[in-house]
N, C-alpha and C positions, 0 to 999 in steps of 0.2 A: 264137233268131230274129235274122236279119241286120238291120242298120240299113237303113232306107230312105235314099234320097238326101237327103231333107229332114232326117231325124234326124242324118245325118252332118254336114250343113252346120251344124246347131245346135250339135253337139258341138264342131266346129272353131271356131265363133264364140266359144263359151264358153271354150275353151282359150286363144284369142287374147286375150280380155278378161282372163283370169286372168294370163296372162303379162305383159300390159301393166301390171297392177296390183301385181305382185310387188315388194316392197321389195328394194333391192339388199343384197348380203351386208354384214354389219356392218363387216368389215375394209375394204371398199371405201368405205363411208361415212366411217369414221374417217380414211382417207387423204385423202378429198375435203375433210373438215373442216379438216385441217391445211393442205392446199393453199389452201383458202378464206381461212383466217386470214392466210396469207402474202401472197396477192395483195391482200387488203384492206389490210394494213399498207403495201403498196407503192402503194396508191391506184389499182390497176388495176380493182378492183371496189369500188363504193360501195353503201351500203345506204340504202334509202328506207323509212322506217317510216310506215305509214298507220294511220288509225283505221277500223274497230276491229281491231287486232292483225293487220293485213296487212303483209307485208314484200315489198319488191321489190329485187332485186339488179341494179344498173346496171353493165354491163360496158363498159370502154373497149376496143372491138374491136381497134383497131390495136395497142395494147400487149399485149392478151391473146394475139393470134395470133402475136406475135413472142417469146413466152416461151421461154426456153431449155429444152431437154429435154422439151418438151410437143409430142408429135406429134399428128396429127389424131385418132387413136384416143383418146388421153388427154384431149384437149380435148372430144371428143364425150361421153365417159363423164362427165367432170366437169360439163359443162353439164346433163346429165340428172339427176345427183344433186343439183346446185345447185337446179334447178327443182322437184324433188320432195322428197327426204328432208331436205335442208338447209333449204329454205324452210318446209316443214311443221314441222320440228323447232324452228326459231327462232320461228315463230308460236306454237307450243305453249309454248315456254319463256317467252315474254313474256306470254302470256295466263294461264299457271298451270295449264293442263290440256291434254290431248291435243286438238289442233285438229280441228274437224269435218271438214276436208278429208282427214284421215287415214282416214276411214271406208271409202272404196273399197279401201283397202289392208289392211283388218282383217277379212277374210272368215274367217280361221282364228283359233282361240282364242289361240295364242301371239303373234299379231300385235299385240295390245294391249301385251304386255310389250315387244316390239321397238319399238313406237312410243314408249313411255315411255323406253326406253334411248336412242333417237335424240334425244329431247327433252333428256335429261340431258347427253348428250355434246355436243350443240349448244350448250347453255347454258355448259358448261365451256370450249368452244373459242371461242365467238363473242360471248357476252353480256358486254360491258364495262359499267362503271359509267355511261358516257355513253349507251350504247344503252338500258340499262334506265331511266335517268332520262328520256330522251326519250320512251320509250313511256309512262311514267307521266304525263308532261306531256300527251301526246295524249289520255289518257283522264280527266284531271282538270280540263282547261281549261274555263273558262266562255265562252271566245271561240272564234272559228274557228281551226282548225289546218291547217297545210299538208299536203296529200296527195301532191302531185307537182309537179314543176317542169320545164318544157321550154323550149327556146330554139332560135332559128335566126337566121342572119345574112342580111339582105336588102339589095338595092340598088334604089333608086328613081331612075329616069332622067327620068321626066316625071310631072307631076301635072295633073289636069284643070283646077284653078284657078290653080296657080302656074306652069304651063308647064314648060320645061326645067329640070332640077335637077342635071345634070352628075354623075351617079353618087353620089347621097346614100346613104351606108352607115349602117345602123342594125341593132339587134337587136330581134327580136320575142320577147317573153317571155310564156309562159302559166303562170299560177300557179293550180293546182287546190287548193281548200280546202273544208273541211266544218265543220259545227257538231256537236261531240260530243253524244250524247244523255245525259240524266241517268243516273247509274249505277243499275242495277236491284238491289234487295236480295236477289233470289233467288239461291241458290248456283249457281255456274256449272255444277256437275255436272248440274243439272236444266234449266238455261236458257242459251242462247247468243243474243246479239243477231243480228239478221238482217244477216249480214256482206255481203250483196249489195245492200243498199238504203240505203247512206249517201247523203245529199243533197249530193253534191259540186257545187260551183260553180266557175266559172273566171273569172279576170281576165287579160285579154291586153293587154299594153302594148308600144308601140313606143318603144324607148329609144335616145337618142343617146349616143355615147361619153362626152360631157361629163357626162350624167346618171348613167351607169354608174360613172364615177370618183367622183362625189359620193356615190352609194349605198355604194360600197366604203369610202370614207372614214368615213361615218357608221356603217356596220356594224362597221368595225374599232374605232371608239370604243365602241360598244355591247359588243362582245366583251371589250374591255379592262376595261370597267366591271364586267362579270359576273365576270371572272376575279379582279379585285381584291377583290370582295365575297365570293368563295367561300372 
């Protein structure tokens, strides 16, 4: 019996969903992991670790687009693998189990093994002692932890109360933070925290260059003290 038009449309949509959820070939993922390690070492990509077990890769677009021997096709493929396989692999490596977001990619039996292999390879390539200890701090802290950090540069020409300001330059900094939940004793195989429902809060500050220099000075002293005690 021939397919009706509606059945044909459903078949096409199912095939499209499947093609979008297919994991990349392992050799492509390994190449992307090596590239990712290289550009992270160069500071072109930085890593943001969030609670609970979320990771975000921040790309310096100007430097990334000027990478030698990276044509548009290579950059496009790398971005795709970075946003899917590498992100999921790193979240899984830091959490200790295959991350729930892998589920849409695990429609076939062998996909679980591939997800575990991606997790292991990501751990070998990307999980440094600093990254692992930072993740542990996020999940063991009794205080608020940083989730994300954004900034922009602004100029204020005039204020309603003060009048003309002659191009006052300052930075607006937004600091997103959250309070980690007490750890659950249930084994992770049976339980995952609701990763979408963290109670993130934001603190937004306008900072003068003088204040920024003071913060840098204090943070440098804190870092030095931490390094001396380690």
